[in-house]
C-alpha positions as CSV (number, residue, x, y, z in Angstrom):
1,X,16.3,-19.6,-6.7
2,X,15.0,-17.6,-3.7
3,X,12.3,-14.9,-4.2
4,X,12.5,-11.5,-2.6
5,X,9.0,-10.4,-1.7
6,X,7.6,-7.1,-0.3
7,X,4.4,-7.4,1.7
8,X,2.1,-4.4,2.5
9,X,-0.7,-4.5,5.1
10,X,-2.5,-1.2,5.5
11,X,-4.4,-0.7,8.8
12,X,-6.5,2.1,10.1
13,X,-3.6,4.0,11.7
14,X,-0.5,2.2,10.3
15,X,0.9,0.5,7.2
16,X,2.9,-2.6,8.0
17,X,5.7,-3.5,5.6
18,X,7.9,-6.6,5.5
19,X,10.6,-8.0,3.2
20,X,10.9,-11.7,2.8
21,X,13.2,-14.0,1.1
22,X,10.8,-16.8,0.3
23,X,9.1,-17.3,3.7
24,X,12.1,-16.0,5.8
25,X,11.6,-12.5,7.2
26,X,14.5,-10.2,6.5
27,X,13.0,-6.9,7.7
28,X,9.7,-5.6,9.1
29,X,8.5,-2.0,9.7
30,X,5.3,-0.5,11.1
31,X,4.7,2.9,9.6
32,X,2.4,4.8,12.1
33,X,0.0,7.4,10.8
34,X,-1.2,10.0,13.4
35,X,-4.8,11.1,13.7
36,X,-3.7,14.6,12.7
37,X,-2.0,13.3,9.5
38,X,-5.0,11.2,8.5
39,X,-7.6,14.0,9.3
40,X,-6.6,15.8,6.1
41,X,-8.2,13.0,4.0
42,X,-12.0,12.7,3.5
43,X,-11.8,9.0,2.7
44,X,-9.5,6.0,3.0
45,X,-8.9,5.9,-0.7
46,X,-7.8,9.5,-0.5
47,X,-4.9,8.3,1.7
48,X,-3.4,6.4,-1.3
49,X,-0.7,8.9,-2.4
50,X,0.2,9.7,1.3
51,X,0.8,6.1,2.1
52,X,2.6,5.4,-1.1
53,X,5.1,8.2,-0.3
54,X,5.7,6.7,3.1
55,X,6.5,3.3,1.6
56,X,8.8,4.9,-1.0
57,X,10.6,6.6,1.9
58,X,11.0,3.3,3.7
59,X,12.5,1.6,0.6
60,X,14.9,4.5,0.1
61,X,16.1,4.4,3.7
62,X,16.6,0.6,3.4
63,X,18.4,1.2,0.0
64,X,15.9,-1.0,-1.8
65,X,14.5,-0.5,-5.2
66,X,11.1,-1.9,-6.4
67,X,13.1,-3.7,-9.1
68,X,14.7,-5.8,-6.3
69,X,11.5,-7.7,-5.8
70,X,10.1,-10.8,-7.5
71,X,6.5,-9.9,-6.3
72,X,4.6,-7.3,-4.3
73,X,1.8,-8.6,-2.1
74,X,-0.9,-6.4,-0.6
75,X,-3.5,-7.2,2.0
76,X,-6.8,-8.0,0.2
77,X,-9.6,-5.6,0.9
78,X,-13.4,-5.7,0.7
79,X,-14.2,-7.3,-2.6
80,X,-17.1,-9.5,-3.7
81,X,-17.2,-13.1,-2.2
82,X,-14.4,-15.2,-3.7
83,X,-12.7,-18.5,-3.3
84,X,-9.6,-18.9,-1.2
85,X,-6.2,-18.5,-2.8
86,X,-3.6,-16.1,-4.2
87,X,-5.0,-13.6,-6.8
88,X,-3.1,-11.7,-9.4
89,X,-4.0,-8.0,-8.9
90,X,-5.9,-7.0,-12.1
91,X,-8.0,-4.1,-13.2
92,X,-11.2,-5.6,-11.9
93,X,-9.8,-5.8,-8.4
94,X,-8.4,-2.2,-8.6
95,X,-11.7,-0.8,-9.9
96,X,-13.8,-2.4,-7.2
97,X,-11.4,-1.2,-4.5
98,X,-11.0,2.3,-5.8
99,X,-14.8,2.7,-5.8
100,X,-15.3,0.8,-2.5
101,X,-18.1,-1.1,-4.1
102,X,-18.2,-3.7,-1.3
103,X,-17.3,-1.4,1.6
104,X,-14.6,0.9,2.8
105,X,-11.7,-0.4,4.8
106,X,-8.0,0.5,5.1
107,X,-7.1,-2.9,3.7
108,X,-8.6,-1.8,0.4
109,X,-5.4,0.2,-0.2
110,X,-3.3,-3.0,-0.1
111,X,-3.8,-4.1,-3.7
112,X,-3.7,-0.5,-5.0
113,X,-0.3,0.2,-3.4
114,X,1.0,-3.2,-4.4
115,X,0.0,-2.7,-8.0
116,X,1.7,0.7,-8.2
117,X,5.0,-0.5,-6.8
118,X,4.9,-3.7,-8.9
119,X,4.4,-1.6,-12.1
120,X,7.7,0.1,-11.3
121,X,9.4,-3.2,-10.6
122,X,7.9,-4.9,-13.7
123,X,6.8,-7.8,-11.4
124,X,3.4,-9.3,-10.4
125,X,1.3,-7.9,-7.7
126,X,-0.9,-10.3,-5.6
127,X,-3.4,-10.4,-2.8
128,X,-3.9,-13.5,-0.7
129,X,-7.1,-14.7,1.1
130,X,-8.8,-11.4,1.7
131,X,-11.5,-11.2,4.4
132,X,-14.3,-11.9,1.9
133,X,-13.2,-15.5,1.2
134,X,-16.5,-17.4,1.1
135,X,-16.6,-21.2,1.2
136,X,-19.7,-21.4,3.3
137,X,-22.1,-24.3,2.9
138,X,-25.3,-23.0,1.3
139,X,-27.3,-24.0,4.4
140,X,-25.0,-21.8,6.5
141,X,-26.1,-18.6,4.7
142,X,-29.9,-18.9,5.3
143,X,-31.4,-16.8,8.0
144,X,-35.0,-16.4,9.4
145,X,-35.5,-13.5,7.1
146,X,-35.4,-14.3,3.4
147,X,-34.3,-10.8,2.6
148,X,-31.1,-11.2,4.8
149,X,-28.4,-13.8,4.0
150,X,-25.3,-14.4,6.1
151,X,-22.3,-12.4,4.8
152,X,-18.9,-14.1,5.1
153,X,-16.3,-11.7,6.5
154,X,-13.5,-13.2,8.7
155,X,-9.8,-13.5,9.3
156,X,-9.3,-15.7,6.2
157,X,-5.7,-14.8,5.7
158,X,-4.5,-15.9,9.2
159,X,-7.0,-18.7,9.6
160,X,-6.0,-20.4,6.3
161,X,-2.3,-19.8,6.9
162,X,-2.3,-21.2,10.4
163,X,-4.5,-24.2,9.4
164,X,-2.0,-25.1,6.7
165,X,1.0,-24.5,9.0
166,X,-0.6,-26.8,11.6
167,X,-1.3,-29.5,9.0
168,X,2.3,-29.3,7.8
169,X,3.5,-29.7,11.4
170,X,1.7,-33.0,11.8
171,X,2.6,-34.1,8.3
172,X,-0.9,-34.3,7.0
173,X,-2.6,-32.5,4.0
174,X,-4.8,-29.6,5.0
175,X,-7.3,-30.9,2.6
176,X,-7.7,-34.2,4.6
177,X,-8.3,-32.6,8.0
178,X,-11.3,-31.3,9.9
179,X,-10.1,-28.3,12.0
180,X,-11.7,-25.6,14.1
181,X,-9.6,-22.4,14.0
182,X,-10.4,-19.6,16.4
183,X,-8.7,-16.2,15.6
184,X,-8.6,-14.2,18.8
185,X,-7.9,-10.5,18.2
186,X,-9.7,-7.2,18.2
187,X,-12.3,-9.2,16.4
188,X,-12.9,-12.9,16.9
189,X,-13.7,-15.4,14.2
190,X,-14.3,-19.1,14.7
191,X,-14.1,-21.3,11.6
192,X,-14.9,-24.9,10.8
193,X,-12.3,-26.0,8.2
194,X,-13.7,-29.1,6.6
195,X,-11.1,-30.8,4.4
196,X,-9.6,-27.6,3.1
197,X,-12.7,-25.3,3.1
198,X,-14.1,-23.0,5.7
199,X,-17.7,-24.2,5.6
200,X,-18.9,-22.3,8.6
201,X,-17.6,-19.1,10.3
202,X,-19.1,-16.1,12.0
203,X,-19.0,-12.6,10.4
204,X,-16.2,-11.2,12.6
205,X,-16.6,-7.6,11.4
206,X,-20.1,-6.6,12.4
207,X,-22.3,-9.6,12.3
208,X,-22.4,-12.5,14.8
209,X,-20.4,-14.8,17.0
210,X,-18.7,-14.1,20.4
211,X,-18.1,-10.6,21.5
212,X,-14.5,-9.5,21.4
213,X,-12.2,-6.7,22.6
214,X,-13.9,-4.3,20.2
215,X,-17.0,-6.0,18.7
216,X,-20.4,-6.6,20.2
217,X,-20.9,-10.0,18.6
218,X,-24.4,-11.6,18.5
219,X,-27.0,-9.5,20.3
220,X,-30.6,-10.3,21.1
221,X,-32.4,-9.1,18.0
222,X,-35.5,-7.8,19.6
223,X,-33.6,-5.8,22.3
224,X,-31.3,-4.4,19.6
225,X,-34.2,-3.2,17.5
226,X,-35.9,-1.5,20.4
227,X,-32.6,0.2,21.4
228,X,-32.1,1.5,17.9
229,X,-35.6,2.9,17.8
230,X,-35.6,4.3,21.4
231,X,-32.3,6.1,21.1
232,X,-32.9,7.0,17.4
233,X,-29.5,5.7,16.5
234,X,-28.1,6.4,13.0
235,X,-26.6,3.7,10.8
236,X,-23.2,5.1,11.6
237,X,-23.8,5.1,15.3
238,X,-25.0,1.5,15.2
239,X,-22.0,0.4,13.1
240,X,-19.6,1.9,15.7
241,X,-21.4,0.2,18.6
242,X,-21.2,-3.1,16.8
243,X,-17.5,-2.8,15.7
244,X,-15.1,-0.5,17.5
245,X,-17.0,0.4,20.6
246,X,-18.5,-2.9,21.6
247,X,-17.2,-5.8,23.6
248,X,-14.5,-5.2,26.2
249,X,-14.4,-1.5,25.1
250,X,-18.1,-1.0,26.0
251,X,-17.9,-2.9,29.3
252,X,-14.5,-2.0,30.6
253,X,-13.3,1.0,28.5
254,X,-10.3,-0.9,27.1
255,X,-9.5,-3.3,24.2
256,X,-6.3,-4.5,25.8
257,X,-6.7,-8.0,27.4
258,X,-3.4,-7.5,29.3
259,X,-4.9,-4.5,31.0
260,X,-8.0,-6.5,31.9
261,X,-5.9,-9.2,33.3
262,X,-4.1,-6.7,35.5
263,X,-7.4,-5.4,36.8
264,X,-8.4,-9.0,37.6
265,X,-5.1,-9.6,39.5
266,X,-5.9,-6.5,41.5
267,X,-9.3,-7.9,42.5
268,X,-11.6,-6.3,40.0
269,X,-14.6,-8.7,39.9
270,X,-16.4,-7.0,37.1
271,X,-13.4,-7.3,34.8
272,X,-13.1,-10.9,35.7
273,X,-16.8,-11.6,35.0
274,X,-16.7,-9.8,31.6
275,X,-13.5,-11.5,30.4
276,X,-15.0,-14.9,31.5
277,X,-18.1,-14.1,29.5
278,X,-16.0,-13.5,26.4
279,X,-14.1,-16.7,27.0
280,X,-17.4,-18.6,27.5
281,X,-18.8,-17.2,24.2
282,X,-15.6,-18.2,22.3
283,X,-15.9,-21.7,23.7
284,X,-19.6,-22.0,22.8
285,X,-18.7,-20.9,19.2
286,X,-16.0,-23.5,19.0
287,X,-18.4,-26.2,20.1
288,X,-21.0,-25.0,17.5
289,X,-18.3,-25.1,14.8
290,X,-18.0,-28.9,15.3
291,X,-21.6,-29.4,13.9
292,X,-20.7,-29.2,10.2
293,X,-18.3,-32.2,10.6
294,X,-20.5,-34.1,13.0
295,X,-18.0,-33.6,15.8
296,X,-15.3,-35.4,13.9
297,X,-12.7,-32.8,14.6
298,X,-9.0,-33.5,14.3
299,X,-7.8,-30.5,16.2
300,X,-8.7,-27.1,17.5
301,X,-6.2,-24.3,16.8
302,X,-6.2,-21.0,18.8
303,X,-4.5,-18.1,17.1
304,X,-4.4,-14.3,16.8
305,X,-2.9,-11.6,18.9
306,X,-4.6,-12.3,22.2
307,X,-3.8,-16.0,21.9
308,X,-0.6,-15.0,23.6
309,X,-2.6,-14.7,26.8
310,X,-2.2,-17.9,28.9
311,X,-5.1,-16.8,31.1
312,X,-7.4,-16.7,28.1
313,X,-6.2,-19.8,26.2
314,X,-6.0,-22.1,29.2
315,X,-9.6,-21.3,30.1
316,X,-10.9,-21.8,26.6
317,X,-9.0,-25.2,26.5
318,X,-10.8,-26.3,29.7
319,X,-14.1,-25.8,28.0
320,X,-13.4,-27.4,24.6
321,X,-10.7,-30.0,25.1
322,X,-13.4,-32.7,25.2
323,X,-14.1,-32.0,21.5
324,X,-10.5,-32.4,20.2
325,X,-6.8,-31.7,21.1
326,X,-6.1,-28.0,21.3
327,X,-3.0,-26.3,19.9
328,X,-2.1,-22.7,20.5
329,X,-0.3,-20.8,17.6
330,X,-0.4,-17.2,18.8
331,X,0.0,-14.1,16.6
332,X,-1.7,-12.8,13.5
333,X,1.1,-13.9,11.1
334,X,-0.5,-11.9,8.3
335,X,2.8,-10.7,6.7
336,X,4.1,-14.2,6.6
337,X,0.9,-15.5,5.2
338,X,1.0,-12.9,2.4
339,X,4.6,-13.9,1.5
340,X,3.8,-17.6,1.6
341,X,0.9,-17.1,-0.8
342,X,3.1,-15.3,-3.3
343,X,5.8,-18.0,-2.9
344,X,3.4,-20.8,-3.7
345,X,2.6,-19.1,-7.0
346,X,6.2,-18.0,-7.9
347,X,7.4,-21.5,-7.2
348,X,4.7,-23.1,-9.3
349,X,3.1,-24.9,-6.3
350,X,-0.2,-23.0,-7.1
351,X,-1.6,-21.1,-10.0
352,X,-2.6,-17.5,-9.4
353,X,-6.4,-17.0,-9.5
354,X,-8.2,-14.3,-11.6
355,X,-10.8,-12.0,-10.1
356,X,-13.6,-11.1,-12.4
């Protein structure tokens, strides 16, 4: 029996919705939220009722009732570190997200919205592989300051989904492969998947790794400290420079790789140098990700929105093809990944996990 599933992915200025029959997409919609509309809310959580009303309008226009669905799946938000999998939305999840105990992000609304609609439908609500999935080896968390441990925040949803999809395509279990997956988007995360677990990955939100269209990536610590002191930067100002106003935005004033490629084609040498630097840093991160598996890598997978760029992916491949064969599976695929996670539970392939 096929399962009808509603997926909800709240972003900073939009709420993406999709309806799936099992893993087949029937309908998708991107509900945009203008800066003027969002300005009336003092926090992301305050946007809850506003976004809920938008979703209800969408369902009404499409002549869909919540009771049509076998499950509602929301994008997982900033929770405490957890194992990979599909989680039934429970009060512990909702309480942590309502109070933003582990950080504030638009994705925090995903589980809250899913739970509300699922209550009307009398069906389960789930989240799948939120950004806080943490399977790091203990050695990977140690830094040179005992007071600071590495925090694991990355594109777990797409990385896990793409890795499993690739494994299926070559008819081998994900749990038997060593893969390096590079998610290339507004943020960039490069993960080492060792037999089903991401044992090493950079903090793609505000920590380390290659710089990206919007993030600064790893910076020289001493120079960073001096700049903060010299310019008397506040915590908020530093956070924006690290995530949002770093990377290509800081260098070239745009986060659009297509725009950068147009400048390069027109002869802009600075744009060419900066994009090449980002490519170089991604390649270096991919090479470093081979360390946990002693270079015994079955494949390298390039994914994410900017993996559609042949300019970018071809140059990364030239750097790293000596490590393992490279496959390009572009796109974020987040909505499909959410639906697939719910399907695995509904079909009995997996058991829903409990957050506590």
